C-alpha positions as CSV (number, residue, x, y, z in Angstrom):
1,X,-4.8,47.0,-51.2
2,X,-3.6,43.6,-50.0
3,X,-4.2,42.5,-46.5
4,X,-1.1,43.0,-44.2
5,X,0.5,39.9,-42.9
6,X,0.9,40.4,-39.1
7,X,3.4,38.3,-37.2
8,X,4.4,37.9,-33.6
9,X,8.2,37.2,-33.4
10,X,7.8,34.5,-30.8
11,X,5.6,32.5,-33.1
12,X,8.5,32.1,-35.7
13,X,11.6,29.9,-35.7
14,X,14.9,31.8,-35.2
15,X,15.8,31.2,-38.9
16,X,12.5,32.4,-40.2
17,X,12.6,35.6,-38.0
18,X,16.2,36.2,-39.0
19,X,15.2,36.0,-42.7
20,X,12.4,38.5,-42.3
21,X,14.5,41.0,-40.3
22,X,17.4,40.9,-42.7
23,X,15.2,41.0,-45.7
24,X,13.4,44.1,-44.5
25,X,16.2,46.1,-42.8
26,X,18.8,46.9,-45.4
27,X,21.1,47.7,-47.0
28,X,23.3,47.2,-44.0
29,X,27.0,48.3,-43.9
30,X,29.6,45.6,-43.3
31,X,32.1,45.5,-40.4
32,X,35.0,43.4,-41.6
33,X,36.4,42.7,-38.2
34,X,40.0,41.7,-37.6
35,X,40.9,40.3,-34.2
36,X,43.5,38.2,-32.4
37,X,42.7,35.3,-30.1
38,X,44.3,34.9,-26.7
39,X,47.2,33.1,-28.3
40,X,47.8,35.9,-30.8
41,X,46.4,34.2,-33.8
42,X,44.7,36.4,-36.4
43,X,41.0,36.1,-37.2
44,X,38.9,37.9,-39.8
45,X,35.1,37.9,-40.2
46,X,32.4,40.1,-41.6
47,X,29.3,41.3,-39.7
48,X,26.4,43.2,-41.1
49,X,24.8,44.1,-37.8
50,X,27.0,47.2,-37.8
51,X,26.9,51.0,-37.8
52,X,28.5,54.2,-36.4
53,X,26.7,55.6,-33.3
54,X,28.8,58.5,-32.0
55,X,31.4,61.1,-33.2
56,X,32.8,62.4,-29.9
57,X,33.9,59.9,-28.9
58,X,33.9,58.0,-32.2
59,X,32.0,54.8,-31.5
60,X,31.3,52.0,-34.0
61,X,29.1,49.1,-32.8
62,X,28.9,45.6,-34.4
63,X,27.1,42.5,-33.2
64,X,28.4,38.9,-33.5
65,X,25.2,37.0,-32.8
66,X,25.1,33.6,-31.1
67,X,24.5,30.9,-33.8
68,X,20.9,30.1,-34.2
69,X,21.5,26.4,-35.0
70,X,23.4,25.4,-31.9
71,X,23.7,28.5,-29.7
72,X,27.5,28.6,-29.9
73,X,29.5,31.9,-30.1
74,X,31.7,33.1,-32.9
75,X,35.5,33.4,-32.7
76,X,35.3,37.2,-33.1
77,X,33.2,37.5,-29.9
78,X,35.5,35.3,-28.0
79,X,38.5,37.3,-29.2
80,X,37.2,40.7,-28.3
81,X,36.2,39.5,-24.9
82,X,39.7,38.3,-24.3
83,X,41.7,41.2,-25.9
84,X,39.4,44.2,-26.0
85,X,40.8,45.2,-29.4
86,X,39.5,45.1,-33.0
87,X,40.1,46.6,-36.4
88,X,37.0,47.3,-38.4
89,X,37.7,47.4,-42.2
90,X,35.3,48.8,-44.7
91,X,34.3,46.5,-47.6
92,X,34.2,47.8,-51.2
93,X,33.2,46.0,-54.4
94,X,36.7,45.0,-55.4
95,X,37.0,42.7,-52.3
96,X,33.5,41.5,-51.8
97,X,34.1,37.9,-52.9
98,X,37.1,37.6,-50.7
99,X,35.1,39.0,-47.8
100,X,32.4,36.4,-48.4
101,X,35.0,33.6,-48.4
102,X,36.4,34.9,-45.1
103,X,32.9,34.4,-43.6
104,X,33.4,30.6,-43.9
105,X,33.4,29.0,-40.4
106,X,37.0,27.7,-40.4
107,X,38.4,26.1,-37.3
108,X,39.8,28.1,-34.4
109,X,43.3,29.3,-35.3
110,X,42.9,29.2,-39.1
111,X,44.0,32.5,-40.6
112,X,41.2,33.9,-42.7
113,X,43.5,36.5,-44.2
114,X,45.4,33.7,-45.9
115,X,42.3,31.8,-46.8
116,X,40.8,34.9,-48.4
117,X,44.0,36.0,-50.0
118,X,44.0,39.3,-48.2
119,X,47.0,41.3,-47.0
120,X,47.8,41.7,-43.3
121,X,49.1,45.2,-42.4
122,X,50.3,45.9,-38.8
123,X,48.2,48.4,-36.9
124,X,49.7,51.3,-35.0
125,X,47.8,51.5,-31.7
126,X,46.2,48.0,-31.5
127,X,47.5,44.5,-32.1
128,X,45.0,43.1,-34.6
129,X,46.1,43.5,-38.3
130,X,44.4,45.8,-40.8
131,X,43.2,44.6,-44.3
132,X,45.4,46.4,-46.8
133,X,42.8,46.1,-49.5
134,X,40.2,47.9,-47.5
135,X,39.7,51.6,-48.4
136,X,39.1,52.7,-44.8
137,X,40.4,50.9,-41.7
138,X,39.5,51.8,-38.1
139,X,41.7,50.7,-35.2
140,X,39.5,50.3,-32.2
141,X,39.6,49.7,-28.5
142,X,36.6,47.7,-27.2
143,X,35.0,49.7,-24.4
144,X,32.0,47.6,-23.7
145,X,30.3,44.3,-24.8
146,X,26.6,44.0,-24.1
147,X,24.9,40.6,-24.5
148,X,21.3,40.9,-25.7
149,X,20.3,37.4,-24.7
150,X,21.6,33.9,-24.0
151,X,19.7,32.0,-26.7
152,X,20.6,31.2,-30.3
153,X,20.3,34.3,-32.4
154,X,21.0,36.7,-29.6
155,X,23.3,39.6,-30.5
156,X,26.3,40.9,-28.6
157,X,26.9,44.6,-29.0
158,X,30.6,45.3,-29.3
159,X,31.2,49.0,-28.5
160,X,34.4,49.9,-30.4
161,X,36.1,53.3,-29.9
162,X,38.1,54.5,-32.9
163,X,41.7,55.4,-31.9
164,X,43.2,55.5,-35.4
165,X,41.8,55.8,-38.9
166,X,43.5,54.9,-42.2
167,X,42.1,56.1,-45.5
168,X,43.2,55.3,-49.0
169,X,43.8,58.7,-50.6
170,X,42.4,57.5,-54.0
171,X,38.9,57.5,-52.6
172,X,38.9,61.2,-51.8
173,X,37.5,63.9,-54.0
174,X,39.2,67.3,-54.7
175,X,37.9,68.7,-51.4
176,X,39.5,65.9,-49.4
177,X,36.1,64.2,-48.6
178,X,35.3,60.6,-49.2
179,X,33.8,60.3,-52.6
180,X,30.8,57.8,-52.6
181,X,31.6,56.7,-56.1
182,X,35.3,56.1,-55.5
183,X,34.9,54.2,-52.3
184,X,32.4,51.9,-54.0
185,X,30.9,50.4,-50.8
186,X,28.8,47.3,-50.7
187,X,26.1,46.5,-48.1
188,X,24.1,43.4,-47.1
189,X,20.5,42.7,-48.0
190,X,18.6,39.5,-47.3
191,X,19.6,36.1,-48.4
192,X,22.5,36.1,-50.9
193,X,21.8,39.7,-51.9
194,X,24.1,42.7,-51.6
195,X,23.8,46.3,-52.7
196,X,26.5,48.2,-54.4
197,X,26.1,51.8,-53.3
198,X,26.9,53.4,-56.6
199,X,25.2,50.8,-58.9
200,X,22.4,48.7,-57.3
201,X,21.7,45.1,-56.3
202,X,23.9,42.0,-57.0
203,X,24.1,38.5,-55.7
204,X,26.9,36.6,-53.9
205,X,26.2,33.0,-53.2
206,X,26.8,32.1,-49.6
207,X,30.0,30.2,-48.9
208,X,29.8,26.5,-48.8
209,X,28.4,24.8,-45.7
210,X,31.5,22.7,-46.0
211,X,34.9,24.4,-46.1
212,X,36.2,26.1,-49.2
213,X,39.8,25.3,-50.1
214,X,40.8,29.0,-49.7
215,X,42.9,31.2,-52.0
216,X,46.0,29.9,-50.2
217,X,45.4,26.5,-51.8
218,X,45.0,27.8,-55.4
219,X,48.1,26.9,-57.5
220,X,50.6,29.7,-57.6
221,X,50.4,30.2,-61.4
222,X,46.6,30.9,-61.1
223,X,46.9,32.9,-57.8
224,X,49.5,35.2,-59.4
225,X,47.6,35.9,-62.6
226,X,47.6,39.5,-63.9
227,X,44.1,39.0,-65.3
228,X,42.2,37.4,-62.4
229,X,41.4,39.9,-59.6
230,X,40.6,39.4,-55.9
231,X,37.0,38.7,-56.5
232,X,37.8,36.1,-59.1
233,X,40.2,34.4,-56.7
234,X,37.6,34.6,-53.9
235,X,35.1,32.6,-56.1
236,X,37.8,30.1,-57.0
237,X,38.7,29.6,-53.4
238,X,35.1,28.9,-52.4
239,X,35.0,25.3,-53.8
240,X,35.3,22.2,-51.7
241,X,37.7,20.6,-54.0
242,X,39.6,21.3,-57.3
243,X,38.3,19.3,-60.4
244,X,40.3,16.2,-61.2
245,X,42.4,15.9,-64.3
246,X,39.9,13.4,-65.7
247,X,37.1,16.0,-65.3
248,X,39.3,18.6,-66.9
249,X,40.1,16.4,-69.8
250,X,36.5,15.5,-70.4
251,X,35.6,19.3,-70.4
252,X,38.4,20.1,-72.9
253,X,37.4,17.2,-75.2
254,X,33.9,18.5,-75.5
255,X,34.8,22.1,-76.0
256,X,36.1,23.1,-79.4
257,X,36.7,26.7,-78.5
258,X,38.8,25.7,-75.5
259,X,40.9,23.3,-77.6
260,X,41.6,26.1,-80.0
261,X,42.7,28.4,-77.1
262,X,45.0,25.7,-75.8
263,X,46.6,25.1,-79.3
264,X,47.2,28.8,-79.5
265,X,49.5,28.6,-76.5
266,X,48.4,31.9,-75.0
267,X,47.9,31.4,-71.2
268,X,46.3,34.9,-71.0
269,X,43.5,33.8,-73.4
270,X,42.6,30.9,-71.1
271,X,42.6,33.2,-68.1
272,X,40.3,35.6,-69.9
273,X,37.9,32.7,-70.8
274,X,38.0,31.6,-67.2
275,X,37.1,35.1,-66.1
276,X,34.1,35.0,-68.5
277,X,32.9,31.9,-66.8
278,X,33.3,33.5,-63.4
279,X,31.3,36.5,-64.5
280,X,28.5,33.9,-65.3
281,X,29.0,32.3,-61.8
282,X,30.2,29.1,-63.4
283,X,33.1,28.5,-61.0
284,X,33.7,24.8,-61.9
285,X,34.0,25.6,-65.6
286,X,36.4,28.4,-64.8
287,X,38.5,25.9,-62.8
288,X,38.6,23.4,-65.7
289,X,39.7,26.1,-68.1
290,X,42.5,27.2,-65.8
291,X,43.7,23.7,-65.3
292,X,43.7,22.9,-69.0
293,X,47.1,22.6,-70.7
């Protein structure tokens, strides 16, 4: 038997401790939190410090932690402090790349719904919008916010009472209960790793430390593709810049298969090939295929 490594949390940097905690405690469900700031501007961000803690009353709690690198607070925390309302949207596999893109730290006032290519749906009892693509959406009133500390890495427990639920009927079984296979939930592990509840582990590279262009800046003929899905667009939107025409031409000139697809004149064939590259996590190659003509 190997000797146990014993660690006192205070002896570690915040980042190192964060890594051990998140690597050991998982899979963690994801609260895809939609809020409005004091000026009424939408914000959307995921949090994996999240779970359900009560049925009567129905209470969900998520925790936007203070940033470890500079001890600043996140827009979501600032918004719920100001408005006391939030919509918590459940994340399934079909939207995981878009959810990841929405976690990018865009400037205050930037609408992550647009950046991530997700659909805003008006709520009925609260002001923040719901995510139409989410299989279950919880409209919540924030009843309490409890700060767990004042240093970088400290959590802030947001007690969220559910006042309205919205469920996609296609995820229900014949008894009217939520089917775990149909809802196809994803959860966070450590690092870049996620767990797909009905399949197993998979990896989603963290968004750029710089800002991804967002799905809203993808050319319309690509964005409106019948072949590329939301996850594909999420990956395409998480690049800092689109390849130049010179880079595209060089890629085409060295790729016999691609030149053949272009000469065939079938746009769908190019999109299928780009999707193949995305499945291999080669996003730049996918971009070059999509921009080839």
